[in-house]
KOLTOR-868120 format. One record per residue (C-alpha): chain; x, y, z; residue in three letters; residue number from 1. Coordinates in pm, whole numbers, always signed. Layout:
N
<guza "A",<X,Y,Z>,"ALA",NUM>
...
END
This chain:
412
<guza "A",<+0,+0,+0>,"MET",1>
<guza "A",<+131,+353,-82>,"PRO",2>
<guza "A",<+254,+642,+126>,"ILE",3>
<guza "A",<+384,+960,-36>,"LEU",4>
<guza "A",<+753,+1032,+22>,"PRO",5>
<guza "A",<+860,+1337,+223>,"ILE",6>
<guza "A",<+508,+1469,+280>,"TYR",7>
<guza "A",<+539,+1774,+510>,"THR",8>
<guza "A",<+241,+1989,+413>,"GLN",9>
<guza "A",<+42,+2063,+730>,"PHE",10>
<guza "A",<+0,+2440,+713>,"ASN",11>
<guza "A",<-363,+2444,+592>,"GLY",12>
<guza "A",<-613,+2552,+856>,"ARG",13>
<guza "A",<-947,+2531,+677>,"HIS",14>
<guza "A",<-1103,+2221,+525>,"TRP",15>
<guza "A",<-1129,+2370,+174>,"GLU",16>
<guza "A",<-862,+2638,+133>,"THR",17>
<guza "A",<-628,+2455,+370>,"GLY",18>
<guza "A",<-663,+2119,+197>,"SER",19>
<guza "A",<-608,+2269,-149>,"VAL",20>
<guza "A",<-306,+2463,-21>,"HIS",21>
<guza "A",<-155,+2145,+125>,"ASN",22>
<guza "A",<-202,+1959,-204>,"VAL",23>
<guza "A",<-61,+2241,-419>,"LEU",24>
<guza "A",<+233,+2294,-182>,"ALA",25>
<guza "A",<+328,+1927,-224>,"TYR",26>
<guza "A",<+352,+1986,-600>,"GLN",27>
<guza "A",<+624,+2246,-545>,"GLY",28>
<guza "A",<+479,+2497,-794>,"VAL",29>
<guza "A",<+587,+2849,-693>,"GLU",30>
<guza "A",<+441,+3191,-774>,"ILE",31>
<guza "A",<+726,+3392,-930>,"PRO",32>
<guza "A",<+636,+3715,-748>,"GLU",33>
<guza "A",<+634,+3556,-402>,"THR",34>
<guza "A",<+877,+3268,-448>,"GLY",35>
<guza "A",<+653,+3018,-270>,"HIS",36>
<guza "A",<+352,+2797,-336>,"ALA",37>
<guza "A",<+4,+2939,-355>,"ILE",38>
<guza "A",<-75,+3030,+5>,"SER",39>
<guza "A",<-396,+2958,+189>,"GLU",40>
<guza "A",<-447,+3334,+207>,"ALA",41>
<guza "A",<-430,+3353,-173>,"MET",42>
<guza "A",<-679,+3069,-209>,"LEU",43>
<guza "A",<-917,+3233,+36>,"MET",44>
<guza "A",<-904,+3558,-159>,"GLY",45>
<guza "A",<-953,+3390,-495>,"ILE",46>
<guza "A",<-1245,+3186,-361>,"SER",47>
<guza "A",<-1439,+3500,-266>,"GLY",48>
<guza "A",<-1255,+3635,+33>,"GLY",49>
<guza "A",<-1379,+3781,+358>,"ALA",50>
<guza "A",<-1751,+3812,+419>,"ALA",51>
<guza "A",<-2002,+3836,+701>,"PHE",52>
<guza "A",<-2321,+3645,+767>,"GLY",53>
<guza "A",<-2552,+3631,+1069>,"TYR",54>
<guza "A",<-2794,+3345,+1129>,"PHE",55>
<guza "A",<-2978,+3191,+1422>,"VAL",56>
<guza "A",<-3103,+2835,+1373>,"PHE",57>
<guza "A",<-3364,+2704,+1614>,"ASP",58>
<guza "A",<-3465,+2340,+1577>,"TYR",59>
<guza "A",<-3682,+2115,+1788>,"LYS",60>
<guza "A",<-3524,+1926,+2080>,"ASP",61>
<guza "A",<-3196,+2121,+2079>,"THR",62>
<guza "A",<-3066,+2459,+2181>,"ASP",63>
<guza "A",<-3057,+2726,+1909>,"PRO",64>
<guza "A",<-2722,+2801,+1753>,"PHE",65>
<guza "A",<-2573,+3118,+1613>,"VAL",66>
<guza "A",<-2368,+3118,+1291>,"SER",67>
<guza "A",<-2137,+3409,+1205>,"LEU",68>
<guza "A",<-1986,+3353,+861>,"LEU",69>
<guza "A",<-1638,+3496,+811>,"SER",70>
<guza "A",<-1572,+3411,+444>,"ARG",71>
<guza "A",<-1751,+3336,+118>,"ASN",72>
<guza "A",<-1955,+3017,+150>,"THR",73>
<guza "A",<-2105,+3011,-201>,"PHE",74>
<guza "A",<-1916,+2722,-368>,"ASP",75>
<guza "A",<-1570,+2845,-267>,"PRO",76>
<guza "A",<-1392,+2521,-353>,"LEU",77>
<guza "A",<-1523,+2495,-707>,"ASP",78>
<guza "A",<-1470,+2869,-750>,"THR",79>
<guza "A",<-1100,+2865,-663>,"MET",80>
<guza "A",<-1031,+2556,-871>,"LEU",81>
<guza "A",<-1211,+2701,-1172>,"GLU",82>
<guza "A",<-1052,+3045,-1146>,"ARG",83>
<guza "A",<-704,+2892,-1134>,"LEU",84>
<guza "A",<-785,+2639,-1409>,"ALA",85>
<guza "A",<-661,+2356,-1188>,"ILE",86>
<guza "A",<-703,+2017,-1360>,"PRO",87>
<guza "A",<-921,+1781,-1158>,"GLN",88>
<guza "A",<-951,+1404,-1152>,"ASP",89>
<guza "A",<-1271,+1343,-958>,"LEU",90>
<guza "A",<-1397,+996,-870>,"PHE",91>
<guza "A",<-1731,+929,-704>,"HIS",92>
<guza "A",<-1886,+591,-633>,"THR",93>
<guza "A",<-2124,+425,-388>,"THR",94>
<guza "A",<-1917,+105,-388>,"ASP",95>
<guza "A",<-1676,+89,-89>,"PRO",96>
<guza "A",<-1425,-134,-266>,"GLY",97>
<guza "A",<-1411,+87,-572>,"LYS",98>
<guza "A",<-1388,+395,-351>,"GLY",99>
<guza "A",<-1084,+248,-178>,"GLU",100>
<guza "A",<-927,+151,-511>,"ARG",101>
<guza "A",<-974,+504,-649>,"ASN",102>
<guza "A",<-797,+647,-345>,"LEU",103>
<guza "A",<-508,+403,-368>,"ILE",104>
<guza "A",<-467,+467,-742>,"ASP",105>
<guza "A",<-421,+839,-679>,"ILE",106>
<guza "A",<-159,+777,-411>,"LEU",107>
<guza "A",<+22,+522,-627>,"GLU",108>
<guza "A",<+31,+789,-897>,"GLY",109>
<guza "A",<+234,+1009,-661>,"GLY",110>
<guza "A",<-37,+1260,-571>,"ARG",111>
<guza "A",<-209,+1337,-240>,"PRO",112>
<guza "A",<-585,+1276,-246>,"ALA",113>
<guza "A",<-860,+1507,-126>,"MET",114>
<guza "A",<-1122,+1286,+38>,"VAL",115>
<guza "A",<-1466,+1389,+166>,"TRP",116>
<guza "A",<-1533,+1245,+511>,"ALA",117>
<guza "A",<-1770,+1300,+802>,"ASP",118>
<guza "A",<-1599,+1485,+1085>,"GLY",119>
<guza "A",<-1814,+1313,+1348>,"PHE",120>
<guza "A",<-1684,+975,+1231>,"SER",121>
<guza "A",<-1314,+1067,+1249>,"LEU",122>
<guza "A",<-1194,+989,+1603>,"PRO",123>
<guza "A",<-930,+1261,+1619>,"TYR",124>
<guza "A",<-1208,+1525,+1617>,"ASN",125>
<guza "A",<-1340,+1398,+1953>,"ALA",126>
<guza "A",<-1702,+1460,+1852>,"LEU",127>
<guza "A",<-1987,+1261,+2005>,"ALA",128>
<guza "A",<-2160,+1032,+1757>,"GLN",129>
<guza "A",<-2512,+1149,+1674>,"ASP",130>
<guza "A",<-2738,+996,+1410>,"GLU",131>
<guza "A",<-2884,+1340,+1342>,"GLN",132>
<guza "A",<-2553,+1518,+1292>,"MET",133>
<guza "A",<-2284,+1498,+1028>,"TRP",134>
<guza "A",<-2026,+1731,+875>,"ALA",135>
<guza "A",<-1880,+1626,+540>,"ILE",136>
<guza "A",<-1550,+1805,+481>,"MET",137>
<guza "A",<-1251,+1749,+251>,"PRO",138>
<guza "A",<-928,+1626,+411>,"VAL",139>
<guza "A",<-597,+1527,+253>,"VAL",140>
<guza "A",<-489,+1162,+255>,"VAL",141>
<guza "A",<-121,+1103,+181>,"TYR",142>
<guza "A",<-71,+749,+308>,"GLY",143>
<guza "A",<-267,+423,+311>,"TYR",144>
<guza "A",<-86,+117,+435>,"GLU",145>
<guza "A",<-102,-164,+693>,"ASN",146>
<guza "A",<-457,-76,+793>,"GLY",147>
<guza "A",<-369,+286,+875>,"ALA",148>
<guza "A",<-443,+611,+691>,"VAL",149>
<guza "A",<-222,+923,+710>,"ASN",150>
<guza "A",<-427,+1244,+705>,"VAL",151>
<guza "A",<-352,+1616,+685>,"ALA",152>
<guza "A",<-651,+1800,+833>,"ASP",153>
<guza "A",<-604,+2145,+994>,"ARG",154>
<guza "A",<-356,+2026,+1259>,"SER",155>
<guza "A",<+15,+2100,+1221>,"SER",156>
<guza "A",<+76,+1729,+1286>,"ARG",157>
<guza "A",<-7,+1422,+1084>,"SER",158>
<guza "A",<-331,+1254,+1191>,"LEU",159>
<guza "A",<-409,+885,+1170>,"SER",160>
<guza "A",<-726,+677,+1138>,"VAL",161>
<guza "A",<-782,+313,+1048>,"THR",162>
<guza "A",<-893,+218,+699>,"THR",163>
<guza "A",<-1227,+107,+846>,"ASP",164>
<guza "A",<-1276,+440,+1022>,"GLU",165>
<guza "A",<-1204,+629,+702>,"LEU",166>
<guza "A",<-1442,+406,+503>,"ALA",167>
<guza "A",<-1718,+468,+758>,"SER",168>
<guza "A",<-1658,+845,+748>,"ALA",169>
<guza "A",<-1662,+849,+367>,"ARG",170>
<guza "A",<-1989,+654,+357>,"ALA",171>
<guza "A",<-2172,+876,+609>,"ARG",172>
<guza "A",<-2379,+1075,+355>,"VAL",173>
<guza "A",<-2498,+929,+27>,"LYS",174>
<guza "A",<-2436,+1244,-178>,"LYS",175>
<guza "A",<-2064,+1242,-93>,"HIS",176>
<guza "A",<-2000,+866,-69>,"LYS",177>
<guza "A",<-1642,+778,-155>,"PHE",178>
<guza "A",<-1573,+1105,-336>,"ARG",179>
<guza "A",<-1202,+1159,-398>,"VAL",180>
<guza "A",<-1023,+1432,-592>,"LEU",181>
<guza "A",<-671,+1464,-730>,"ALA",182>
<guza "A",<-545,+1803,-843>,"LEU",183>
<guza "A",<-306,+1905,-1117>,"GLY",184>
<guza "A",<-94,+2218,-1129>,"ALA",185>
<guza "A",<-264,+2560,-1143>,"PRO",186>
<guza "A",<-233,+2777,-1452>,"ASP",187>
<guza "A",<-38,+3072,-1312>,"LEU",188>
<guza "A",<-127,+3278,-1620>,"ASN",189>
<guza "A",<-480,+3282,-1475>,"LYS",190>
<guza "A",<-364,+3410,-1137>,"LEU",191>
<guza "A",<-406,+3789,-1191>,"PRO",192>
<guza "A",<-757,+3745,-1330>,"GLY",193>
<guza "A",<-848,+3503,-1050>,"ALA",194>
<guza "A",<-733,+3756,-790>,"ILE",195>
<guza "A",<-941,+4033,-945>,"GLN",196>
<guza "A",<-1253,+3818,-963>,"LYS",197>
<guza "A",<-1211,+3719,-601>,"GLY",198>
<guza "A",<-1179,+4079,-485>,"ILE",199>
<guza "A",<-1488,+4191,-675>,"TRP",200>
<guza "A",<-1682,+3899,-531>,"GLN",201>
<guza "A",<-1579,+4002,-180>,"CYS",202>
<guza "A",<-1701,+4357,-243>,"ILE",203>
<guza "A",<-2033,+4230,-378>,"ALA",204>
<guza "A",<-2094,+4002,-78>,"LEU",205>
<guza "A",<-2077,+4302,+153>,"TYR",206>
<guza "A",<-2299,+4543,-37>,"ASP",207>
<guza "A",<-2513,+4356,-289>,"GLU",208>
<guza "A",<-2787,+4095,-269>,"ALA",209>
<guza "A",<-2636,+3748,-204>,"PRO",210>
<guza "A",<-2661,+3470,-465>,"PRO",211>
<guza "A",<-2918,+3306,-236>,"LYS",212>
<guza "A",<-3065,+3365,+109>,"GLY",213>
<guza "A",<-3202,+3674,+276>,"GLY",214>
<guza "A",<-3023,+3998,+203>,"ARG",215>
<guza "A",<-3023,+4100,+568>,"ASP",216>
<guza "A",<-2827,+3786,+657>,"ASN",217>
<guza "A",<-2516,+3897,+467>,"PHE",218>
<guza "A",<-2271,+4186,+462>,"GLY",219>
<guza "A",<-2337,+4524,+618>,"PHE",220>
<guza "A",<-2710,+4451,+641>,"ALA",221>
<guza "A",<-2628,+4148,+857>,"ALA",222>
<guza "A",<-2415,+4354,+1093>,"TYR",223>
<guza "A",<-2705,+4597,+1135>,"GLU",224>
<guza "A",<-2949,+4310,+1193>,"LYS",225>
<guza "A",<-2731,+4147,+1456>,"TRP",226>
<guza "A",<-2677,+4476,+1638>,"ALA",227>
<guza "A",<-3052,+4538,+1646>,"LYS",228>
<guza "A",<-3137,+4186,+1761>,"MET",229>
<guza "A",<-2897,+4230,+2053>,"LEU",230>
<guza "A",<-3077,+4537,+2185>,"THR",231>
<guza "A",<-3434,+4497,+2058>,"ASN",232>
<guza "A",<-3674,+4391,+2333>,"THR",233>
<guza "A",<-3986,+4334,+2122>,"ARG",234>
<guza "A",<-3884,+4141,+1812>,"ASN",235>
<guza "A",<-3944,+3768,+1857>,"LYS",236>
<guza "A",<-3602,+3697,+1700>,"GLN",237>
<guza "A",<-3422,+3927,+1943>,"SER",238>
<guza "A",<-3169,+3789,+2187>,"TRP",239>
<guza "A",<-3388,+3895,+2479>,"GLU",240>
<guza "A",<-3686,+3692,+2359>,"ARG",241>
<guza "A",<-3526,+3408,+2161>,"ASN",242>
<guza "A",<-3190,+3368,+2336>,"LEU",243>
<guza "A",<-3282,+3442,+2695>,"ALA",244>
<guza "A",<-3042,+3379,+2987>,"PRO",245>
<guza "A",<-3005,+3008,+3056>,"GLY",246>
<guza "A",<-2927,+2724,+2821>,"SER",247>
<guza "A",<-3029,+2918,+2509>,"ARG",248>
<guza "A",<-2811,+3221,+2575>,"MET",249>
<guza "A",<-2515,+3009,+2683>,"TYR",250>
<guza "A",<-2543,+2807,+2360>,"ALA",251>
<guza "A",<-2556,+3129,+2157>,"ALA",252>
<guza "A",<-2246,+3265,+2329>,"LEU",253>
<guza "A",<-2026,+2959,+2384>,"ALA",254>
<guza "A",<-2180,+2692,+2161>,"GLY",255>
<guza "A",<-2222,+2322,+2232>,"PHE",256>
<guza "A",<-2099,+2004,+2068>,"GLY",257>
<guza "A",<-1993,+2086,+1712>,"PHE",258>
<guza "A",<-2170,+2424,+1722>,"GLN",259>
<guza "A",<-1908,+2694,+1790>,"PRO",260>
<guza "A",<-2138,+2962,+1932>,"GLY",261>
<guza "A",<-2068,+3328,+1866>,"ALA",262>
<guza "A",<-1735,+3303,+2049>,"PHE",263>
<guza "A",<-1620,+3009,+1839>,"GLY",264>
<guza "A",<-1716,+3179,+1515>,"TRP",265>
<guza "A",<-1528,+3489,+1629>,"ALA",266>
<guza "A",<-1216,+3320,+1763>,"ARG",267>
<guza "A",<-1163,+2943,+1747>,"THR",268>
<guza "A",<-1356,+2773,+1462>,"PHE",269>
<guza "A",<-1147,+2687,+1151>,"PRO",270>
<guza "A",<-1321,+2976,+971>,"SER",271>
<guza "A",<-1324,+3241,+1243>,"ASN",272>
<guza "A",<-1344,+3617,+1217>,"GLN",273>
<guza "A",<-1016,+3701,+1389>,"VAL",274>
<guza "A",<-801,+3469,+1177>,"ASP",275>
<guza "A",<-988,+3517,+849>,"ASP",276>
<guza "A",<-959,+3896,+863>,"ARG",277>
<guza "A",<-582,+3861,+906>,"ASN",278>
<guza "A",<-570,+3595,+635>,"LEU",279>
<guza "A",<-756,+3821,+393>,"TYR",280>
<guza "A",<-513,+4103,+474>,"ALA",281>
<guza "A",<-227,+3869,+385>,"ASP",282>
<guza "A",<-403,+3794,+55>,"PHE",283>
<guza "A",<-433,+4164,-24>,"LEU",284>
<guza "A",<-62,+4211,+43>,"ASP",285>
<guza "A",<+16,+3934,-207>,"GLU",286>
<guza "A",<-243,+4067,-451>,"ALA",287>
<guza "A",<-85,+4414,-437>,"ALA",288>
<guza "A",<+249,+4261,-535>,"LEU",289>
<guza "A",<+118,+4039,-813>,"ILE",290>
<guza "A",<-118,+4297,-963>,"LEU",291>
<guza "A",<+118,+4591,-907>,"GLY",292>
<guza "A",<-149,+4780,-709>,"ARG",293>
<guza "A",<+0,+4893,-378>,"PRO",294>
<guza "A",<-326,+5059,-268>,"LYS",295>
<guza "A",<-464,+4712,-195>,"LEU",296>
<guza "A",<-235,+4700,+108>,"ARG",297>
<guza "A",<-430,+4988,+264>,"GLU",298>
<guza "A",<-745,+4780,+251>,"ALA",299>
<guza "A",<-549,+4491,+399>,"GLY",300>
<guza "A",<-440,+4703,+694>,"GLU",301>
<guza "A",<-802,+4796,+756>,"GLN",302>
<guza "A",<-897,+4427,+769>,"PHE",303>
<guza "A",<-623,+4382,+1029>,"ARG",304>
<guza "A",<-790,+4656,+1231>,"VAL",305>
<guza "A",<-1112,+4461,+1196>,"SER",306>
<guza "A",<-940,+4146,+1322>,"SER",307>
<guza "A",<-834,+4331,+1638>,"LYS",308>
<guza "A",<-1187,+4461,+1687>,"SER",309>
<guza "A",<-1327,+4109,+1644>,"TRP",310>
<guza "A",<-1087,+3988,+1911>,"ARG",311>
<guza "A",<-1224,+4256,+2145>,"GLU",312>
<guza "A",<-1578,+4145,+2062>,"LEU",313>
<guza "A",<-1486,+3782,+2135>,"SER",314>
<guza "A",<-1363,+3887,+2480>,"GLU",315>
<guza "A",<-1693,+4064,+2544>,"ALA",316>
<guza "A",<-1891,+3753,+2443>,"LEU",317>
<guza "A",<-1735,+3549,+2726>,"LEU",318>
<guza "A",<-1609,+3820,+2963>,"PRO",319>
<guza "A",<-1342,+3764,+3226>,"ASP",320>
<guza "A",<-1566,+3932,+3483>,"GLU",321>
<guza "A",<-1794,+3626,+3480>,"VAL",322>
<guza "A",<-1582,+3332,+3606>,"PRO",323>
<guza "A",<-1793,+3056,+3451>,"LEU",324>
<guza "A",<-1790,+3223,+3107>,"LEU",325>
<guza "A",<-1420,+3300,+3139>,"LYS",326>
<guza "A",<-1353,+2931,+3205>,"GLU",327>
<guza "A",<-1554,+2833,+2897>,"ALA",328>
<guza "A",<-1354,+3080,+2687>,"LYS",329>
<guza "A",<-1018,+2957,+2812>,"GLU",330>
<guza "A",<-1114,+2593,+2762>,"LEU",331>
<guza "A",<-1233,+2661,+2407>,"SER",332>
<guza "A",<-906,+2833,+2320>,"ILE",333>
<guza "A",<-704,+2552,+2480>,"SER",334>
<guza "A",<-900,+2288,+2288>,"ARG",335>
<guza "A",<-828,+2465,+1957>,"ARG",336>
<guza "A",<-458,+2506,+2036>,"ASP",337>
<guza "A",<-422,+2147,+2153>,"LEU",338>
<guza "A",<-558,+2015,+1826>,"PHE",339>
<guza "A",<-352,+2250,+1608>,"LEU",340>
<guza "A",<-27,+2178,+1793>,"ASP",341>
<guza "A",<-74,+1821,+1912>,"GLY",342>
<guza "A",<-322,+1655,+1679>,"GLY",343>
<guza "A",<-413,+1305,+1789>,"GLY",344>
<guza "A",<-160,+1316,+2075>,"ASN",345>
<guza "A",<-386,+1569,+2248>,"ALA",346>
<guza "A",<-703,+1361,+2215>,"LEU",347>
<guza "A",<-728,+1265,+2584>,"ALA",348>
<guza "A",<-696,+1625,+2701>,"GLU",349>
<guza "A",<-943,+1747,+2439>,"ILE",350>
<guza "A",<-1196,+1491,+2562>,"LYS",351>
<guza "A",<-1145,+1613,+2919>,"ARG",352>
<guza "A",<-1213,+1968,+2804>,"ILE",353>
<guza "A",<-1526,+1858,+2620>,"ASN",354>
<guza "A",<-1656,+1694,+2938>,"THR",355>
<guza "A",<-1597,+2009,+3140>,"ARG",356>
<guza "A",<-1765,+2228,+2877>,"LEU",357>
<guza "A",<-2072,+2006,+2897>,"LEU",358>
<guza "A",<-2073,+2056,+3274>,"GLU",359>
<guza "A",<-2048,+2432,+3234>,"ILE",360>
<guza "A",<-2337,+2429,+2986>,"HIS",361>
<guza "A",<-2547,+2239,+3240>,"SER",362>
<guza "A",<-2456,+2481,+3521>,"ILE",363>
<guza "A",<-2538,+2785,+3305>,"ALA",364>
<guza "A",<-2867,+2626,+3202>,"SER",365>
<guza "A",<-2975,+2580,+3564>,"ASP",366>
<guza "A",<-2854,+2915,+3686>,"GLU",367>
<guza "A",<-2713,+3163,+3438>,"PHE",368>
<guza "A",<-2416,+3341,+3599>,"PRO",369>
<guza "A",<-2539,+3696,+3526>,"MET",370>
<guza "A",<-2833,+3901,+3648>,"SER",371>
<guza "A",<-3095,+4032,+3404>,"ASP",372>
<guza "A",<-2946,+4380,+3439>,"GLU",373>
<guza "A",<-2596,+4252,+3365>,"GLU",374>
<guza "A",<-2721,+4060,+3061>,"VAL",375>
<guza "A",<-2897,+4369,+2924>,"ALA",376>
<guza "A",<-2581,+4576,+2969>,"ALA",377>
<guza "A",<-2374,+4301,+2805>,"MET",378>
<guza "A",<-2597,+4299,+2498>,"ARG",379>
<guza "A",<-2563,+4677,+2466>,"GLU",380>
<guza "A",<-2185,+4641,+2472>,"VAL",381>
<guza "A",<-2195,+4364,+2213>,"LEU",382>
<guza "A",<-2420,+4570,+1985>,"SER",383>
<guza "A",<-2178,+4863,+1998>,"ALA",384>
<guza "A",<-1888,+4630,+1911>,"HIS",385>
<guza "A",<-2080,+4492,+1614>,"VAL",386>
<guza "A",<-2149,+4837,+1470>,"MET",387>
<guza "A",<-1787,+4939,+1527>,"GLU",388>
<guza "A",<-1670,+4639,+1324>,"ILE",389>
<guza "A",<-1923,+4722,+1053>,"SER",390>
<guza "A",<-1784,+5076,+1025>,"ALA",391>
<guza "A",<-1426,+4946,+1011>,"ILE",392>
<guza "A",<-1508,+4699,+736>,"GLU",393>
<guza "A",<-1709,+4954,+539>,"ARG",394>
<guza "A",<-1392,+5161,+520>,"GLU",395>
<guza "A",<-1200,+4848,+416>,"ALA",396>
<guza "A",<-1446,+4778,+134>,"ILE",397>
<guza "A",<-1436,+5141,+23>,"ASP",398>
<guza "A",<-1056,+5117,+6>,"LEU",399>
<guza "A",<-1085,+4794,-194>,"LEU",400>
<guza "A",<-1322,+4953,-444>,"GLN",401>
<guza "A",<-1099,+5257,-482>,"THR",402>
<guza "A",<-789,+5044,-538>,"ALA",403>
<guza "A",<-963,+4831,-799>,"MET",404>
<guza "A",<-1120,+5123,-984>,"LYS",405>
<guza "A",<-794,+5316,-989>,"MET",406>
<guza "A",<-624,+5019,-1146>,"SER",407>
<guza "A",<-896,+4971,-1402>,"GLY",408>
<guza "A",<-944,+4612,-1284>,"ALA",409>
<guza "A",<-1241,+4443,-1438>,"SER",410>
<guza "A",<-1507,+4273,-1226>,"SER",411>
<guza "A",<-1578,+4026,-1510>,"GLU",412>
END
C-alpha cells in the first residue's frame, strides 16, 4: 500500500482552502512574485474572500445556535479551482471497494488525495456520535498502508485513522460517498484574473444581494441586523426573547458540541473572524504585489484593524468578569490550540475539556451566571462592538473599491 515520500504539508487551517493549499504545496509549484507555493491566504481571496453572515437556527429538541460567517460560502472550492484552471480528476462511487481503489490509485500515482469524510466519524475530532448530525468536509490523505491512513486536516501534525474508520466516514452521507479528488498544477497565467474576480466577489458580498438567502443575513445589512437583535426587546427573534439567559443564551455565546457559538465563530472555529480577517489582509498584500497595485495594502491594513476589533468582541462575548464564562472561553481556546499543535496526541486532554464544557453548559442552564441587568448591559456592549466592526469593514471595502477602480481592474 502507498505512502507519499517526504510529505510535510500541514499548514492548511481550513477544510477547503487549507486542503487545497496542502495539495498544491506538495507539488512544489511556486508563484514567481512571491517565491513560494500558492498560500492559503491567496486561495481564500480567490475563492471570494472575507464576508459576514448572521444566522440563528432554532430546531426542535436542541438549543438554538448562532452562525457568524467569516468568508464566502457560495461554492468556494469549485470557485478557486475554476478560477485557477486547476485540472481535476474526480472519482465518485457508492461502492466501498471501488472507492478504496480510487484512493489508492491516486496515491500510487504520486499525488495526495482530497477525500470527503464526516468529521463526526473521524476519532481525532473527539465529537460525540449522533445519528442526526454529520459534517462532510474534505481532508488530505497522503498514506494508506497496513490498515492505517495518514491524514492532513487542519492540525500541524499528521493525523491517523484506520482504513475502516475512514471508510465509515466516507460513507456517512450518500451524496458524498467515496468522493475523492486529485489536483493538477494551477495555470499561473490565470492568477491575476483570479485575484481580481475574487476581490470583486468580496465587495459584492458586503454590499449587494447574495446569490441566495435573505439579504439581511449577509454583509453590512447582517451587521445591522445582529446589532438590532442584541438590543431589541420586542422582536421575537431578538436575543432577549429568543436567546434568553439560561441554556439558550449560553449556547448562543459559547456553543455546544460541534456548534461553535458566537465566540467560536469569532475566535476558534477553523473559519473564524479574527483569523480570516488577518488571512484576507495577507491575501491583499500578495495581490498588491502580483497585480502591481500597492493601494490594496491599505485595505489589507483595515482588515487587520477589523481582526483586532473582532478579538475585542470575542472577549466581550465570554467576559473575564464572569468566572464561569471565562472558564468556557479559556477551555475553548485551549482545545483549539491542543488540536492544532498536538493533533491526535492531544485527544485525551481534548476529551477532558469537552466533558468540562458540557458541565459548564449544564450549570449555566440551571442558573445563568449573570443578572438580568448585567445581561442587558452586556448585549448593549456587544451591539456597539458589532457596529464598530461594521464601520471598520465599510472603510475596508471602500478602500478595496478605490484600489480596484484606480487600477482599471475588471469585475468580469
